[in-house]
C-alpha positions as CSV (number, residue, x, y, z in Angstrom):
1,M,15.8,-35.5,-2.1
2,W,15.9,-34.8,1.4
3,R,17.4,-38.2,1.7
4,A,20.3,-37.1,-0.3
5,A,20.4,-33.8,1.2
6,L,21.2,-35.6,4.9
7,L,23.3,-38.2,3.7
8,F,25.5,-35.3,2.4
9,G,25.1,-33.4,5.4
10,L,26.4,-36.8,7.7
11,Y,29.4,-37.2,5.3
12,A,30.2,-33.8,5.1
13,A,29.9,-33.7,8.7
14,W,32.4,-36.4,9.1
15,I,34.7,-35.3,6.7
16,A,35.1,-31.7,8.7
17,A,35.6,-33.9,11.8
18,V,38.0,-36.7,10.9
19,S,39.7,-35.1,8.0
20,P,40.5,-38.6,6.5
21,T,44.2,-39.4,5.0
22,V,43.8,-39.3,0.9
23,Y,46.6,-40.3,-1.6
24,D,47.1,-38.3,-4.3
25,N,48.6,-41.4,-6.3
26,L,45.2,-42.9,-6.4
27,S,43.9,-39.9,-8.7
28,T,44.1,-38.5,-12.0
29,M,46.5,-35.8,-13.2
30,E,43.6,-33.1,-13.5
31,A,42.4,-34.4,-9.7
32,R,45.8,-34.1,-8.2
33,H,46.3,-30.2,-9.4
34,A,42.7,-29.4,-7.7
35,M,43.9,-31.5,-4.8
36,V,47.6,-29.5,-4.5
37,T,45.2,-26.0,-5.5
38,E,42.6,-26.8,-2.9
39,R,45.3,-27.8,0.1
40,F,47.2,-24.5,-0.8
41,L,43.9,-22.2,-0.6
42,V,42.6,-23.5,2.6
43,R,46.0,-23.1,4.2
44,P,45.7,-20.9,7.5
45,S,49.0,-18.6,7.0
46,M,51.2,-18.5,3.9
47,P,54.6,-20.4,3.6
48,E,57.3,-18.1,3.5
49,A,58.5,-19.7,0.0
50,V,56.2,-21.0,-3.0
51,L,57.6,-23.0,-5.8
52,V,55.7,-22.7,-9.0
53,G,56.8,-24.9,-12.4
54,S,55.7,-28.4,-13.9
55,S,56.0,-31.8,-13.3
56,M,59.7,-31.4,-12.7
57,S,59.3,-29.4,-9.5
58,R,56.4,-31.1,-8.7
59,A,58.7,-34.1,-8.2
60,L,60.3,-32.2,-5.4
61,E,57.1,-32.3,-3.1
62,K,58.5,-34.8,-0.7
63,G,62.3,-33.5,-1.0
64,L,61.2,-29.9,0.0
65,A,59.2,-31.6,3.1
66,E,62.0,-33.2,4.5
67,S,64.5,-30.5,4.3
68,G,63.0,-28.5,7.4
69,A,62.9,-25.0,7.7
70,P,62.1,-22.3,6.1
71,E,58.7,-24.0,4.3
72,I,58.6,-23.9,0.8
73,Y,55.2,-25.1,-0.9
74,D,55.3,-27.2,-3.9
75,L,53.2,-25.6,-6.1
76,G,54.0,-27.1,-9.7
77,F,51.8,-28.7,-11.8
78,F,51.8,-31.6,-13.7
79,G,52.3,-30.8,-17.8
80,G,52.0,-27.2,-16.3
81,S,54.2,-24.2,-16.5
82,P,54.7,-21.5,-13.8
83,L,52.2,-19.2,-15.2
84,T,49.8,-20.9,-13.4
85,G,51.3,-21.5,-10.3
86,N,51.9,-17.5,-10.8
87,A,48.4,-17.0,-11.4
88,L,47.0,-18.2,-8.6
89,L,48.9,-16.7,-6.2
90,L,48.6,-13.1,-7.4
91,H,44.7,-14.1,-7.1
92,G,45.6,-13.6,-3.3
93,K,45.6,-10.7,-1.2
94,T,48.8,-11.9,0.9
95,L,51.7,-13.4,-1.0
96,P,54.8,-15.3,0.3
97,R,58.0,-13.8,0.7
98,L,59.9,-15.6,-2.0
99,V,58.7,-17.6,-5.2
100,V,60.8,-19.6,-7.2
101,I,59.8,-20.1,-10.6
102,E,61.1,-23.6,-12.4
103,V,61.3,-22.4,-16.0
104,N,62.1,-25.8,-17.6
105,N,58.6,-26.1,-19.0
106,L,57.2,-22.5,-20.4
107,R,55.6,-24.8,-23.3
108,Q,51.9,-24.0,-21.9
109,P,50.0,-21.0,-20.8
110,A,48.0,-20.1,-17.7
111,A,45.5,-23.1,-17.2
112,E,42.8,-20.4,-17.3
113,A,39.8,-22.8,-17.5
114,F,41.0,-24.8,-14.4
115,L,41.9,-20.9,-12.5
116,Q,38.3,-20.4,-12.8
117,E,37.4,-24.0,-12.2
118,M,39.1,-23.6,-8.7
119,L,38.8,-19.9,-7.8
120,G,35.6,-18.7,-9.5
121,P,32.1,-18.6,-7.8
122,P,30.3,-20.6,-6.7
123,W,32.2,-23.5,-6.7
124,G,35.5,-22.1,-5.8
125,W,33.8,-20.1,-2.7
126,L,32.0,-23.4,-1.7
127,R,35.0,-25.9,-2.2
128,L,37.0,-23.4,0.5
129,H,34.6,-23.5,3.3
130,C,32.8,-27.0,2.5
131,P,35.9,-29.9,2.6
132,A,33.4,-32.5,1.3
133,L,33.1,-30.6,-1.8
134,R,36.7,-31.1,-2.3
135,T,38.0,-32.9,-5.0
136,E,40.4,-34.6,-2.3
137,Y,37.2,-35.8,-0.1
138,Q,35.1,-37.1,-3.2
139,L,33.5,-40.5,-1.8
140,L,35.1,-43.0,-4.2
141,R,38.6,-41.5,-3.7
142,V,38.0,-41.7,0.4
143,I,37.0,-45.1,0.1
144,Q,40.0,-45.8,-2.3
145,S,42.2,-44.5,0.3
146,G,40.7,-46.2,3.4
147,A,40.9,-49.5,1.7
148,R,44.6,-49.0,0.9
149,T,45.4,-48.2,4.5
150,L,43.7,-51.0,6.0
151,G,45.7,-53.3,3.6
152,H,49.0,-51.7,4.8
153,R,47.9,-52.5,8.2
154,I,46.5,-56.3,8.0
155,A,49.7,-56.8,5.8
156,G,52.1,-54.6,8.2
157,S,53.4,-52.9,5.8
158,P,54.6,-49.2,6.1
159,L,52.3,-46.7,3.8
160,D,55.7,-44.9,2.8
161,P,58.5,-46.8,2.1
162,P,62.0,-46.4,4.7
163,R,63.6,-43.4,2.7
164,S,66.6,-44.2,0.8
165,D,69.8,-42.1,-0.3
166,V,70.9,-45.0,-2.5
167,E,70.0,-44.1,-6.2
168,P,66.7,-47.0,-7.0
169,P,67.1,-48.8,-10.4
170,T,65.5,-47.2,-13.5
171,P,64.2,-49.8,-16.1
172,H,62.3,-46.9,-18.0
173,L,64.6,-44.9,-18.4
174,E,65.7,-45.3,-22.2
175,E,62.0,-45.9,-23.0
176,G,61.9,-42.3,-21.2
177,I,64.3,-40.8,-22.7
178,A,63.3,-41.6,-25.8
179,F,59.7,-40.3,-25.4
180,A,61.1,-37.2,-24.4
181,H,62.7,-36.5,-27.6
182,R,59.9,-37.6,-29.6
183,A,58.0,-34.9,-27.1
184,D,60.5,-32.3,-27.9
185,E,60.6,-32.8,-31.9
186,T,56.7,-32.1,-31.5
187,F,57.0,-28.9,-29.4
188,Q,59.9,-27.8,-31.8
189,A,57.3,-28.3,-34.8
190,T,54.0,-26.9,-32.9
191,V,54.5,-24.7,-29.9
192,W,57.6,-22.9,-30.2
193,K,55.7,-19.7,-31.0
194,Q,54.0,-19.9,-27.8
195,V,56.9,-19.6,-25.8
196,P,57.8,-15.8,-26.5
197,K,54.2,-14.9,-25.4
198,N,54.5,-17.3,-22.2
199,L,57.7,-15.4,-21.4
200,D,55.9,-11.9,-21.9
201,R,53.3,-13.3,-19.3
202,L,56.1,-14.5,-17.3
203,A,57.8,-10.9,-16.8
204,V,54.6,-9.2,-16.2
205,Q,53.9,-11.5,-13.2
206,V,57.1,-11.1,-12.1
207,D,57.1,-7.8,-12.5
208,E,53.8,-7.8,-10.5
209,L,55.0,-10.0,-7.5
210,R,58.2,-7.5,-7.2
211,S,56.1,-4.9,-7.0
212,R,54.1,-6.4,-4.1
213,G,57.4,-7.2,-2.4
214,V,57.9,-10.4,-3.3
215,Q,61.5,-12.0,-4.3
216,V,61.9,-14.3,-7.3
217,L,64.3,-16.7,-7.8
218,F,64.4,-18.6,-10.8
219,L,65.2,-22.4,-11.3
220,Y,66.6,-24.8,-13.9
221,L,66.0,-28.5,-12.8
222,P,68.5,-30.9,-14.1
223,P,67.1,-33.5,-16.8
224,D,69.4,-36.4,-18.6
225,P,72.1,-34.8,-20.1
226,R,70.6,-37.1,-23.5
227,V,67.5,-35.1,-23.1
228,E,68.9,-31.6,-22.7
229,G,70.8,-31.5,-25.7
230,S,67.6,-31.9,-27.9
231,E,66.8,-29.0,-30.1
232,F,63.8,-27.2,-28.3
233,R,65.2,-27.3,-25.0
234,T,67.9,-25.5,-26.4
235,Y,66.3,-22.7,-27.5
236,L,63.8,-22.7,-24.6
237,R,66.6,-22.4,-22.0
238,G,68.3,-19.9,-24.3
239,A,65.0,-17.6,-24.8
240,V,64.7,-17.7,-20.8
241,L,68.1,-16.8,-20.4
242,A,67.7,-13.6,-22.8
243,R,64.6,-12.5,-21.3
244,F,66.0,-13.0,-17.7
245,P,69.7,-13.0,-17.8
246,K,71.7,-14.4,-14.8
247,A,73.8,-10.8,-14.5
248,E,70.4,-9.5,-13.6
249,W,68.6,-12.1,-12.0
250,P,68.7,-15.0,-9.3
251,W,69.5,-18.2,-10.4
252,L,69.7,-21.8,-9.1
253,D,71.6,-24.0,-11.7
254,F,72.1,-27.5,-11.4
255,P,74.7,-29.3,-13.4
256,V,73.2,-31.5,-16.2
257,D,76.0,-34.1,-16.5
258,G,74.3,-37.1,-14.8
259,S,74.8,-36.6,-11.3
260,Y,71.4,-35.7,-11.0
261,R,69.7,-39.8,-11.8
262,T,66.0,-39.2,-13.3
263,T,63.2,-41.7,-13.3
264,D,62.7,-41.2,-17.4
265,G,65.3,-38.7,-18.6
266,V,63.1,-35.8,-16.8
267,H,61.8,-36.3,-13.4
268,L,64.7,-36.8,-10.5
269,T,64.5,-39.7,-8.7
270,G,64.0,-39.8,-4.9
271,P,67.4,-39.2,-3.5
272,S,68.4,-36.9,-6.3
273,A,65.0,-34.9,-5.7
274,R,66.3,-35.0,-1.9
275,R,69.6,-33.3,-2.9
276,A,68.3,-30.9,-5.0
277,S,65.8,-30.0,-2.7
278,A,68.4,-29.2,0.0
279,R,70.4,-27.3,-2.2
280,I,66.9,-25.2,-3.4
281,R,66.5,-25.1,0.3
282,E,69.5,-23.6,1.3
283,R,69.5,-20.5,-1.5
284,V,66.1,-19.8,0.0
285,R,67.4,-19.7,3.5
286,E,70.2,-17.2,2.1
287,M,67.7,-15.2,0.2
288,L,65.0,-14.7,3.1
289,S,67.7,-13.9,5.5
290,A,69.4,-10.9,3.7
291,A,66.1,-9.2,2.9
292,P,63.7,-8.3,5.5
293,P,60.0,-9.1,5.5
294,A,57.9,-6.5,3.4
295,G,54.4,-5.6,3.3
296,R,52.5,-7.3,0.5
């Protein structure tokens, strides 16, 4: 027992001293959710703006990181909805000045079990104060990431491919569009009744954010036009606009005309994500400059 404690103590000390690089794409979806959340919770300061949403907004992470000030932290969740990101924000004492709410996916309620795991005692507290206990620094993940870094160094290849504004080939686009249609048909038959409940919850969250001095900006990202026309997506977007009409709320829309390319009918390619990120940042900058910081 004491040997295990000693080994863990040494590992914890090494992690705290070195903070090795860990690659998200070597992890499961659940682990990536945990890593995004843990990184947000241990930040030394709150960013001026936070983006909450689904995997569609998660795909903007690199584009947002490249676009400059103001900082916008990407708190989107694969397979999730903005309800989870908002719940995470509202748990804290300090809030950003602005929350961008991506509303393409309101099928899922807030992931309460996940939030309890991330925030509840004792593990939530322990993860914040002991880096070695965080999902990011689990031993196998650290070893895999180290091996990947070493392999790239031996091969003399960059860890991150150079940025290109040329749209890449999308060999799985047609397959992705077909999958999106099948998924929408399933949602139309099974979860459409959940959408009004999720909108009710979103309205409560938005009211709480605004009562604490936070601006909100609703965001609808452009899927492939062939996906956008499904019965379920038409219903979903109509329901969101009925609850948060553009005449009363700040919105940022993108043309759904194919000018923004996707890899699978839903998620933007790298170049399109960068263009979308630049537009988001421009709108966020305008809203922040128009409203002075408020106590939250």
